[in-house]
N, C-alpha and C positions, 0 to 999 in steps of 0.2 A: 401415494409411496411415502416415504418420507422424509422431509426440506436435501439432508443430505445423502441420503443416499442418490439425486438428480444426475442424470449421466452426462453432466457436464457443469463446470468448478468455472467461476468465475474468480481466481485469487487477487486477492492483495495483498501487497509486497513489505511495505516496510509497516514491520507489526504483526504481521502475518505469517511469513517464512521469513524472515531474516530480524533479529533485533538491531535494526545503525543505530542506535544512540550517539555511542564515541565517533562515530565517523561525521552522523550530521549536526551535533551537538559542538562537536569542534569544530568543523567548517565554520557553522556560523558565529563562533566564538571567533573565529579566524578574521570573517567577512566585518564586523565588528568591533573587531582593533583598531582595521585598516581604515574602519571608515568615522575611526575617534571613538566611538559609541565608548558605553558602557558597554562592559562584557560581564552578563547577571550567569553566576552560577550555574552549572550544566541541569540540573531540578527547575530552576527557576524557565526554562525552555523546553523542557518537556512538551507542554502542549506544541509544538512546533510538527511535531515528526504525524505526518499523517496529514492534515491539511494539505491542499496545494499552496505551494514555495512561496506567490506576491503575495497575498491573503497571507499568508505567516507570517510577512514581512512586514506587511501594511501594516497589520493590530500588533505588532512587539519594535516599532519606528514610526510609525503616525506620517507625520509630514516633516520628519526632522532633517530625511535622507534623501537621495533619489532611490527607488523601491529598486530600480534598475540596474542601480551600478551596484548593489548590496549584494543582488544575486545571481550578476554575475559576477561578484568576487570571493560569495560562497559557494558559487558553482567553479571556478577556478579553485578553491580549496580543496572541493570535494573529490572533485577528478580526477586531480596528484595525488592526490592519501586516502581521503573520506567513506570513496565508497568500500576499499579493501577491508576499514573496518570491522562491518555488522559483521554478526552472528547467528549461523540455521538458527532457529529452534530447533534445540532433541526432537528425536523420533519424526520433526516433518517431511524429509527427505525420503525417510523408509515407508511413511504416512500414502505421501502420495506415492510412490511409484509402486504401491496397495493397491492406491484406486485405479492408477493406466491400467498396471495388469487386468482390474479386473474390469475394463475399456470402456473409465472413465476419461471423457476431451477435460484438457488443462490447462487454461488459460492466464496465464497473464493481465489482469488489470488494475493496473495505478497509474495516480498521481505521478510520481516522479516520472519525472523528462523520460520517454522512450531511450534514450539513446547511453544514458547510466540505468536504468534496467537490467535493458539485459545483455553490460558489465555484469553485473551485480549478479542475477542468473549462471553467466555462462563459469566467474568469478565460483562462488559455491555447489555449484554443479547440478544447481534447479533446470537447465537445459535444455538435458534430453527427454525430460518428462514432462515439457510445456508444447502443447501444439502450436500456440499462440504467443506474443509475451505483445502486449499494449499500455500503452502509457502517454504522456502530452505530450506536445509538439515545444520546444525553446523557447519562441513566441510565444506558450502560453496556452493557446489552445490543445483543449481536450483538458484541461486540468480539472474539471469540472465533471465529479464521479459519472452524474447520467450523464450527459453529453459524448463522454466515453463508453460509458457503455454503447449507449443508440448506435455508434459508432464502429461496436463490437459485432452486435446484432445485425448490422445493417451487411459489413465486410465477414465475416463467416457464417449468414443467413441461418441463426440459430433463432428455438424455438425460446420464449423467452420459459415454456411453460416449463421445458426441460433443464433450464438454467439455475443456479443457485450462487449466490454472489457467498463469499468468505472472504470477514475480513476486522475489523479489532476498534475501527471509528465510526462513529454518528456518520459520517458522510457515504463512507458503505452502505452502509442499514441504505442510506433515503434514497440515494442518488440511484443502487437496486429498484428499489418503491416504486420509484416513477417509472420502471420499465415494466409494474408486477412481476419483481422477481424478489423470492426472498430471501433474507440474507443469515447464516449464520454465526453469528459475530462469535469473538474469540478473547475468552481474557488472557492470554500470557504476553499481549499488546501492550496496548500504552491507550485506551476503553477500561473505563470500567463496567458491571454490569449494567450500574444506573443509567448508566449512559448510552450501553445499545440499547437495554430495555426500551429505553422511555421514546428511543430513534422506530424501536419497533421490528427488533429482529424476532427470525419465528424462533431463534434457538438461541442458547449459548452454553457453550463451550468450553472447558480449562486446559482440558491438553493436547494437543495435535491429534493422540492413536484415537479422539472423538467420531475423526471425520471419516477414521475406517468403516468400514461393511461389514456386516457381522459376516463370518465364516459360515 
């Protein structure tokens, strides 16, 4: 069975279903300004989209500020404004609707805090297509993609041999591989082909429509 034809898809959110850049980067710039830190241009922060938020903040700020304070300020702005600034990738809703109609089980699997992930999929119309939504806890538990997938496999009683991860960053690929699950890497997000292939993606696709099964 081709990897993308497996009957359970674990779907990343940011960089896979939606382009979250304006909201995430704007919220981070807001947090930096509140902390009195330099706020680089958006392009300088685009690497922060995808990895767990605490790891990104630690990499950006080092020991210059309390990372928990930075995360709290970021989330405050993201909750009130940022999460609604995302944009679904063209064709993604239609492709997932087709997969759901074919009997594929669609499960959200994101390092974003679950409380925010649910609001995003509700706001942009993905929620009716998903059988479950999983994300990190606000205290940082299950930010690691491998730990999150382990939780999903247990909670949903999934067979890894029937599952496939779909994501745009190496963290998706590596986390899924820990459980023997292949990944379809996507090129419309924030990782490039070199990153995805180096991490071990089973296949890399350029358009959401390539996730659809042949007629």
